[in-house]
C-alpha positions as CSV (number, residue, x, y, z in Angstrom):
1,X,-31.3,2.8,-53.1
2,X,-27.8,4.4,-52.5
3,X,-25.9,4.8,-49.3
4,X,-27.0,8.4,-48.9
5,X,-30.6,7.4,-48.8
6,X,-29.9,4.6,-46.4
7,X,-28.0,7.0,-44.2
8,X,-30.9,9.5,-44.2
9,X,-33.2,6.6,-43.3
10,X,-31.0,5.6,-40.3
11,X,-31.0,9.2,-39.1
12,X,-34.8,9.4,-39.6
13,X,-35.3,6.2,-37.6
14,X,-33.1,7.4,-34.7
15,X,-34.9,10.8,-34.5
16,X,-38.4,9.3,-34.9
17,X,-37.7,6.8,-32.1
18,X,-36.5,9.7,-29.9
19,X,-39.5,11.8,-30.6
20,X,-42.0,9.0,-30.0
21,X,-40.3,8.0,-26.8
22,X,-40.3,11.6,-25.5
23,X,-43.9,12.2,-26.5
24,X,-44.9,9.1,-24.5
25,X,-42.8,10.3,-21.6
26,X,-44.6,13.7,-21.7
27,X,-48.0,12.1,-21.9
28,X,-47.1,10.0,-18.9
29,X,-45.8,13.0,-17.0
30,X,-49.0,14.9,-17.5
31,X,-50.7,12.3,-15.3
32,X,-48.3,12.6,-12.4
33,X,-50.6,14.9,-10.5
34,X,-53.8,12.9,-11.1
35,X,-55.7,11.9,-7.9
36,X,-55.0,8.4,-6.6
37,X,-57.8,6.0,-7.6
38,X,-60.1,5.0,-4.8
39,X,-58.9,1.3,-5.0
40,X,-55.4,2.5,-4.2
41,X,-56.2,5.2,-1.6
42,X,-54.3,3.2,1.1
43,X,-51.0,3.0,-0.9
44,X,-49.8,6.5,-0.1
45,X,-50.6,9.1,2.6
46,X,-50.4,12.7,1.6
47,X,-46.6,13.1,2.3
48,X,-45.7,9.9,0.7
49,X,-47.6,10.8,-2.5
50,X,-45.8,14.1,-2.7
51,X,-42.6,12.3,-2.4
52,X,-43.7,9.8,-5.1
53,X,-44.6,12.8,-7.4
54,X,-41.2,14.4,-6.8
55,X,-39.4,11.2,-7.5
56,X,-41.3,10.7,-10.8
57,X,-40.7,14.3,-11.9
58,X,-37.0,14.1,-11.1
59,X,-36.5,10.9,-13.1
60,X,-38.6,12.4,-16.0
61,X,-36.3,15.4,-16.2
62,X,-33.2,13.3,-15.8
63,X,-34.4,10.9,-18.5
64,X,-35.1,13.7,-21.0
65,X,-31.7,15.4,-20.7
66,X,-29.7,12.1,-20.7
67,X,-31.7,10.9,-23.7
68,X,-31.1,14.2,-25.5
69,X,-27.4,14.0,-24.8
70,X,-27.3,10.5,-26.2
71,X,-29.2,11.5,-29.3
72,X,-26.9,14.4,-30.1
73,X,-23.8,12.3,-29.4
74,X,-25.2,9.5,-31.7
75,X,-26.0,11.8,-34.5
76,X,-22.7,13.6,-34.2
77,X,-20.9,10.2,-34.3
78,X,-22.8,9.3,-37.5
79,X,-22.4,12.6,-39.2
80,X,-18.7,12.9,-38.5
81,X,-17.9,9.3,-39.6
82,X,-17.1,8.0,-36.2
83,X,-17.6,4.4,-37.3
84,X,-15.0,4.9,-40.1
85,X,-12.5,6.2,-37.5
86,X,-13.1,3.3,-35.2
87,X,-12.9,0.8,-38.1
88,X,-9.6,2.3,-39.2
89,X,-8.2,1.9,-35.6
90,X,-9.3,-1.7,-35.5
91,X,-7.7,-2.5,-38.8
92,X,-4.5,-1.0,-37.8
93,X,-4.0,-3.8,-35.3
94,X,-4.9,-6.8,-37.4
95,X,-6.0,-8.1,-40.8
96,X,-8.1,-11.0,-39.3
97,X,-11.9,-10.4,-39.5
98,X,-12.5,-11.8,-36.1
99,X,-9.9,-9.8,-34.4
100,X,-10.9,-6.6,-36.2
101,X,-14.5,-7.1,-35.2
102,X,-13.5,-7.7,-31.5
103,X,-11.4,-4.5,-31.4
104,X,-14.1,-2.6,-33.2
105,X,-16.9,-3.6,-30.9
106,X,-14.6,-3.3,-27.9
107,X,-13.9,0.3,-28.6
108,X,-17.6,1.1,-29.3
109,X,-18.8,-0.7,-26.1
110,X,-16.0,0.7,-23.9
111,X,-16.7,4.2,-25.2
112,X,-20.4,3.9,-24.7
113,X,-19.9,2.7,-21.2
114,X,-17.5,5.5,-20.3
115,X,-20.1,8.1,-21.6
116,X,-22.9,6.4,-19.7
117,X,-21.1,6.0,-16.4
118,X,-21.4,9.6,-15.2
119,X,-25.2,9.4,-15.8
120,X,-25.4,6.1,-14.0
121,X,-23.3,7.5,-11.1
122,X,-25.5,10.6,-10.8
123,X,-28.7,8.5,-10.8
124,X,-27.4,6.2,-8.2
125,X,-25.6,8.6,-5.8
126,X,-27.8,11.7,-6.3
127,X,-31.3,10.8,-7.3
128,X,-31.7,7.4,-5.7
129,X,-29.7,8.7,-2.6
130,X,-32.0,11.7,-2.3
131,X,-35.1,9.6,-2.2
132,X,-33.7,7.0,0.2
133,X,-33.3,4.1,-2.2
134,X,-29.6,3.8,-2.6
135,X,-27.5,1.4,-0.5
136,X,-24.7,1.0,-3.0
137,X,-21.3,2.0,-1.8
138,X,-18.9,3.7,-4.3
139,X,-16.6,0.7,-4.1
140,X,-19.5,-1.6,-4.9
141,X,-20.5,0.6,-7.8
142,X,-17.1,0.6,-9.4
143,X,-16.5,-3.1,-8.7
144,X,-19.8,-3.9,-10.4
145,X,-18.7,-1.8,-13.3
146,X,-15.4,-3.7,-13.7
147,X,-17.2,-7.1,-13.3
148,X,-19.7,-6.1,-15.9
149,X,-17.1,-5.1,-18.4
150,X,-15.1,-8.3,-17.9
151,X,-18.2,-10.4,-18.4
152,X,-19.2,-8.5,-21.5
153,X,-15.6,-9.0,-22.9
154,X,-15.5,-12.7,-22.1
155,X,-19.1,-13.8,-22.9
156,X,-20.1,-11.1,-25.4
157,X,-16.7,-11.2,-27.1
158,X,-16.8,-15.0,-27.3
159,X,-20.2,-15.1,-28.9
160,X,-19.3,-12.3,-31.3
161,X,-16.1,-14.1,-32.3
162,X,-18.2,-17.3,-33.1
163,X,-20.7,-15.3,-35.2
164,X,-18.0,-13.6,-37.3
165,X,-16.2,-17.0,-37.7
166,X,-19.4,-18.6,-38.8
167,X,-19.9,-15.9,-41.4
168,X,-16.4,-16.2,-42.7
169,X,-16.9,-20.0,-43.1
170,X,-20.4,-20.3,-44.4
171,X,-21.5,-16.8,-45.6
172,X,-25.3,-16.7,-46.1
173,X,-25.8,-19.8,-43.9
174,X,-24.1,-18.3,-40.9
175,X,-27.5,-17.4,-39.4
176,X,-28.4,-21.1,-38.8
177,X,-25.2,-21.8,-36.8
178,X,-25.5,-18.5,-34.9
179,X,-29.1,-19.3,-34.1
180,X,-28.1,-22.7,-32.7
181,X,-25.3,-21.2,-30.5
182,X,-27.5,-18.4,-29.2
183,X,-30.3,-20.9,-28.5
184,X,-28.0,-23.2,-26.6
185,X,-26.6,-20.2,-24.7
186,X,-30.0,-18.9,-23.8
187,X,-31.1,-22.3,-22.5
188,X,-27.9,-22.6,-20.5
189,X,-28.4,-19.1,-19.0
190,X,-32.0,-19.8,-18.1
191,X,-30.9,-23.0,-16.3
192,X,-27.8,-21.7,-14.5
193,X,-27.9,-17.9,-14.4
194,X,-28.8,-17.8,-10.7
195,X,-26.1,-20.5,-9.9
196,X,-23.2,-19.1,-12.0
197,X,-23.7,-15.4,-12.7
198,X,-25.7,-14.0,-9.7
199,X,-23.0,-15.0,-7.2
200,X,-20.5,-12.8,-9.0
201,X,-22.5,-9.8,-7.9
202,X,-24.6,-10.9,-4.9
203,X,-24.6,-13.3,-2.0
204,X,-27.3,-15.9,-2.0
205,X,-28.2,-18.0,1.0
206,X,-30.7,-20.8,1.4
207,X,-33.8,-19.8,3.3
208,X,-33.4,-21.1,6.8
209,X,-35.8,-23.6,8.4
210,X,-38.6,-21.8,10.2
211,X,-42.2,-20.6,9.9
212,X,-41.7,-18.9,6.5
213,X,-40.1,-22.0,4.9
214,X,-42.8,-24.2,6.4
215,X,-45.5,-22.0,5.0
216,X,-43.8,-22.0,1.6
217,X,-43.4,-25.8,1.6
218,X,-47.0,-26.3,2.7
219,X,-48.2,-24.2,-0.2
220,X,-45.9,-25.8,-2.8
221,X,-47.1,-29.2,-1.7
222,X,-50.7,-28.2,-2.0
223,X,-50.3,-27.3,-5.7
224,X,-48.0,-30.3,-6.5
225,X,-45.0,-28.1,-7.0
226,X,-41.6,-29.6,-5.9
227,X,-39.7,-26.7,-4.5
228,X,-36.6,-27.3,-2.5
229,X,-34.3,-24.4,-3.6
230,X,-35.4,-21.2,-1.9
231,X,-32.8,-18.5,-1.7
232,X,-32.5,-15.1,-0.1
233,X,-30.4,-12.6,-2.0
234,X,-28.8,-9.5,-0.5
235,X,-30.6,-7.0,-2.6
236,X,-30.3,-4.5,0.3
237,X,-26.6,-4.3,-0.7
238,X,-27.6,-1.9,-3.5
239,X,-31.1,-0.7,-2.9
240,X,-34.1,-0.7,-0.6
241,X,-36.4,-1.8,-3.5
242,X,-37.7,-5.3,-3.3
243,X,-38.2,-8.2,-5.8
244,X,-38.6,-11.9,-6.3
245,X,-38.0,-14.1,-9.3
246,X,-38.3,-17.7,-10.4
247,X,-35.5,-19.3,-12.5
248,X,-34.3,-22.7,-13.9
249,X,-36.0,-25.9,-14.9
250,X,-36.2,-29.4,-13.4
251,X,-33.7,-29.9,-10.6
252,X,-32.3,-26.4,-11.2
253,X,-35.5,-24.6,-10.6
254,X,-35.4,-22.1,-7.7
255,X,-37.1,-19.1,-6.2
256,X,-35.0,-16.2,-5.2
257,X,-36.4,-13.6,-2.7
258,X,-34.7,-10.3,-2.1
259,X,-34.0,-9.7,1.6
260,X,-35.7,-6.4,1.2
261,X,-38.9,-8.2,0.2
262,X,-38.7,-10.6,3.2
263,X,-38.2,-7.6,5.5
264,X,-41.0,-5.6,3.9
265,X,-43.8,-8.3,3.8
266,X,-45.3,-10.7,6.3
267,X,-45.2,-14.4,5.8
268,X,-48.6,-14.7,4.2
269,X,-47.8,-11.9,1.7
270,X,-44.5,-13.6,0.8
271,X,-46.3,-16.9,0.1
272,X,-48.8,-15.0,-2.1
273,X,-45.9,-13.5,-4.1
274,X,-44.4,-16.9,-4.4
275,X,-47.7,-18.4,-5.5
276,X,-47.7,-15.8,-8.3
277,X,-44.2,-17.0,-9.3
278,X,-45.3,-20.6,-9.2
279,X,-48.3,-19.6,-11.4
280,X,-45.8,-18.5,-14.1
281,X,-44.2,-22.0,-14.0
282,X,-47.5,-23.9,-13.9
283,X,-48.9,-21.9,-16.8
284,X,-45.7,-22.6,-18.8
285,X,-45.0,-18.9,-19.2
286,X,-41.2,-19.4,-18.9
287,X,-41.2,-22.0,-21.7
288,X,-43.5,-19.8,-23.9
289,X,-41.3,-16.7,-23.4
290,X,-38.2,-18.8,-24.1
291,X,-39.7,-20.2,-27.3
292,X,-40.8,-16.7,-28.4
293,X,-37.3,-15.4,-27.8
294,X,-35.8,-18.2,-29.8
295,X,-38.2,-17.7,-32.7
296,X,-37.7,-13.9,-32.8
297,X,-33.9,-14.4,-32.6
298,X,-34.1,-16.8,-35.6
299,X,-36.2,-14.4,-37.6
300,X,-33.8,-11.5,-36.9
301,X,-30.8,-13.5,-37.8
302,X,-32.4,-14.7,-41.0
303,X,-33.2,-11.1,-42.1
304,X,-29.6,-10.2,-41.1
305,X,-28.3,-12.9,-43.4
306,X,-30.2,-11.4,-46.4
307,X,-28.8,-8.0,-46.0
308,X,-25.4,-8.3,-44.3
309,X,-23.4,-8.9,-47.5
310,X,-24.7,-5.7,-49.1
311,X,-21.9,-3.1,-49.0
312,X,-24.5,-0.3,-48.8
313,X,-24.9,-1.1,-45.0
314,X,-21.3,-0.2,-44.3
315,X,-21.2,2.7,-46.7
316,X,-24.4,4.2,-45.1
317,X,-22.3,4.6,-41.9
318,X,-19.5,6.3,-43.8
319,X,-17.2,3.2,-43.9
320,X,-16.0,2.5,-47.4
321,X,-14.6,-0.9,-46.8
322,X,-17.6,-3.2,-46.3
323,X,-17.4,-5.6,-43.4
324,X,-19.6,-7.8,-41.3
325,X,-19.1,-5.9,-38.1
326,X,-20.0,-2.5,-39.5
327,X,-23.0,-4.0,-41.4
328,X,-24.2,-5.5,-38.1
329,X,-24.3,-2.0,-36.6
330,X,-26.2,-0.6,-39.6
331,X,-28.7,-3.5,-39.6
332,X,-29.3,-3.0,-35.9
333,X,-30.2,0.7,-36.5
334,X,-32.4,-0.1,-39.5
335,X,-34.1,-3.0,-37.6
336,X,-35.2,-0.7,-34.7
337,X,-38.8,-0.2,-35.9
338,X,-39.3,-3.9,-36.2
339,X,-37.8,-4.4,-32.8
340,X,-40.2,-1.8,-31.4
341,X,-43.2,-3.7,-32.9
342,X,-42.0,-7.0,-31.5
343,X,-41.4,-5.3,-28.2
344,X,-45.0,-4.1,-28.0
345,X,-46.2,-7.7,-28.7
346,X,-43.9,-9.2,-26.0
347,X,-45.0,-6.6,-23.5
348,X,-48.6,-7.4,-24.3
349,X,-47.9,-11.1,-23.8
350,X,-46.1,-10.4,-20.6
351,X,-49.0,-8.4,-19.2
352,X,-51.4,-11.2,-20.1
353,X,-49.2,-13.7,-18.3
354,X,-49.0,-11.5,-15.2
355,X,-52.8,-11.6,-15.0
356,X,-52.8,-15.4,-15.4
357,X,-50.2,-15.7,-12.6
358,X,-52.2,-13.4,-10.4
359,X,-55.3,-15.5,-11.0
360,X,-53.4,-18.7,-10.2
361,X,-52.2,-17.2,-6.9
362,X,-55.8,-16.1,-6.1
363,X,-57.3,-19.5,-6.9
364,X,-54.6,-21.6,-5.1
365,X,-53.9,-19.3,-2.2
366,X,-55.6,-16.0,-1.7
367,X,-56.1,-12.6,-3.3
368,X,-56.0,-10.4,-0.3
369,X,-52.3,-11.0,0.7
370,X,-51.2,-10.6,-2.9
371,X,-53.0,-7.3,-3.2
372,X,-51.5,-6.0,0.1
373,X,-48.0,-7.2,-1.0
374,X,-48.3,-5.4,-4.4
375,X,-49.4,-2.2,-2.6
376,X,-46.5,-2.4,-0.2
377,X,-44.0,-3.0,-2.9
378,X,-45.4,-0.1,-4.9
379,X,-45.2,2.2,-1.9
380,X,-41.7,0.9,-1.2
381,X,-40.5,1.9,-4.8
382,X,-42.6,5.1,-5.0
383,X,-44.3,3.7,-8.1
384,X,-46.5,5.7,-10.5
385,X,-50.1,4.8,-9.7
386,X,-51.6,6.8,-12.6
387,X,-49.6,6.0,-15.8
388,X,-50.8,7.0,-19.2
389,X,-52.4,4.1,-21.1
390,X,-50.2,4.6,-24.2
391,X,-47.1,4.6,-22.0
392,X,-48.2,1.4,-20.4
393,X,-48.7,-0.3,-23.7
394,X,-45.3,0.8,-24.9
395,X,-43.2,0.2,-21.8
396,X,-44.9,-1.9,-19.2
397,X,-44.2,-5.6,-19.0
398,X,-46.7,-5.8,-16.0
399,X,-50.2,-4.5,-15.8
400,X,-50.6,-1.3,-13.7
401,X,-51.2,-1.8,-10.0
402,X,-54.8,-0.6,-10.4
403,X,-55.5,-3.1,-13.1
404,X,-54.0,-5.9,-11.1
405,X,-56.0,-5.0,-8.0
406,X,-59.2,-4.9,-10.0
407,X,-58.5,-8.2,-11.5
408,X,-57.6,-9.8,-8.2
409,X,-60.9,-8.6,-6.7
410,X,-62.9,-10.0,-9.5
411,X,-64.6,-13.2,-8.5
412,X,-63.4,-16.3,-10.3
413,X,-66.0,-18.0,-12.5
């Protein structure tokens, strides 16, 4: 295989991924006007359903044109040797492999962000604003952008520098050291993300003493779950959409409730949502997901170590001087089909875990308040109640609302 064939393969993968993704989007869009299932008839009234349909159609059109723009830009960058140009710029500043890699990826990431920002701005301040979701101020939007870029430079740049350094020192064995660093980093972030990273973007306050906290504590004690750290996050700072999540292990485990969720649901519904989150912990889903992520990362890095030294990777992107950083880009593009397959598996596993967490909440608390909370949250976010099955399998990490309601209404054996 020569570099021209490899280049054609990369182009083929990019175009095929685009076509598959757009076909799935089209199939999903064909179901936007389907009648609401009887089990979900109380989610939307006539006007709300029309608004939901309009929101879905608007996002569908926006997604198509933004994806098409990205495709054309990516193909143009490849055809006109954009990576060679960026590599030459990076090499003009240093001869050190680590520094070259940092400059190379810095230019690529900054350029990608600059191109993506107008689309993000339009989605936030036009689409989300039009449908009543956006609460983000322009100053918050730009401040988030700056914070995100700084974090990417510090954390992403630091990890990249270590990976390149490992490669320079150990060559083919670099994947083991890299795997170790990424595993430690992943564990650390799972433990302390809410404590260290979230406060950079949001304000978190402990849930005050009162009826809600008493109800939560009563439930936690009933299932033998020690839960002291319950936080409210100011999600309303950016959107009216609601959420809740569980994070951390041991003494660092905590539940975070969006203030929008607390305002949208009654106490019993909030406890039901929390029971679902506790179910994930009790069923060891967090550990399983973490282990699966670590294993997949190790497999990916091992495959990378086999091919990264082949100069054909760099040459396939039009870069004559072979390097680790350009090979990394080429490998990522070639690895996309495998990534899609593993993504399908992880989504399947995630949907299975969601059913298990729902069942745990049903068995240890009640099904009715969880059903009503899911319906309220779907109404609040103008969710699609009739997605295409193929789209669900490809993109949904959670079962559809209809499937969850049916499952929750099924009697436990």
